[in-house]
C-alpha positions in Angstrom: -4.2 12.9 -2.7 -3.0 10.1 -0.5 0.3 11.8 0.4 1.6 11.2 3.9 4.0 13.8 5.3 6.0 12.8 8.4 7.3 16.0 10.0 10.1 15.9 12.5 11.0 18.8 14.9 13.9 16.9 16.7 16.8 16.4 16.4 16.3 19.0 13.6 13.4 20.0 11.4 12.8 17.6 8.5 10.0 16.0 6.5 9.6 12.6 4.9 7.1 12.4 2.1 5.3 9.2 1.2 3.2 9.4 -2.0 1.4 6.9 -4.2 2.1 6.7 -7.9 -0.9 4.7 -9.0 -0.2 4.6 -12.8 3.0 2.7 -12.3 1.9 0.8 -9.1 4.6 2.3 -7.0 5.0 4.2 -3.7 7.6 7.0 -3.7 9.4 8.0 -0.5 11.4 11.2 -0.2 13.6 11.4 2.9 16.9 12.8 3.9 17.7 14.3 0.4 17.1 10.9 -1.2 14.2 9.3 -3.0 13.0 5.7 -3.0 10.7 4.1 -5.5 9.0 1.0 -4.1 7.2 -1.4 -6.4 4.4 -3.8 -5.6 5.9 -7.2 -4.4 3.1 -9.8 -4.7 5.2 -12.4 -2.8 5.3 -10.0 0.2 1.9 -8.6 -0.5 3.4 -5.2 0.1 5.3 -2.4 -1.6 9.0 -3.1 -1.3 12.5 -1.9 -2.5 15.1 -4.6 -2.9 13.0 -6.9 -0.6 12.6 -4.3 2.1 8.9 -3.5 2.7 7.6 0.1 3.0 7.1 -0.2 6.8 10.6 -1.5 7.4 12.1 1.2 5.1 10.4 4.0 7.0 11.4 2.5 10.4 15.0 2.2 9.2 15.1 5.8 7.8 13.5 7.2 10.9 16.1 5.4 13.1 18.9 6.7 11.0 17.5 10.2 11.1 17.1 10.4 14.8 20.5 8.9 15.5 22.4 11.2 13.1 
């Protein structure tokens, strides 16, 4: 179904879930007990939340998770 599960074993077990929501042209991310809804940003040619593209969001959340 196009869902991406990022599974972490260290520093503790956790899972980030990235899933498309095609009817509303969004990508939803669930990570660290929060959810993020990224809309298509034509200027960036990417899904973004408050100007932060999906790739950058995932990198930031991963860095925060492993350093916590």
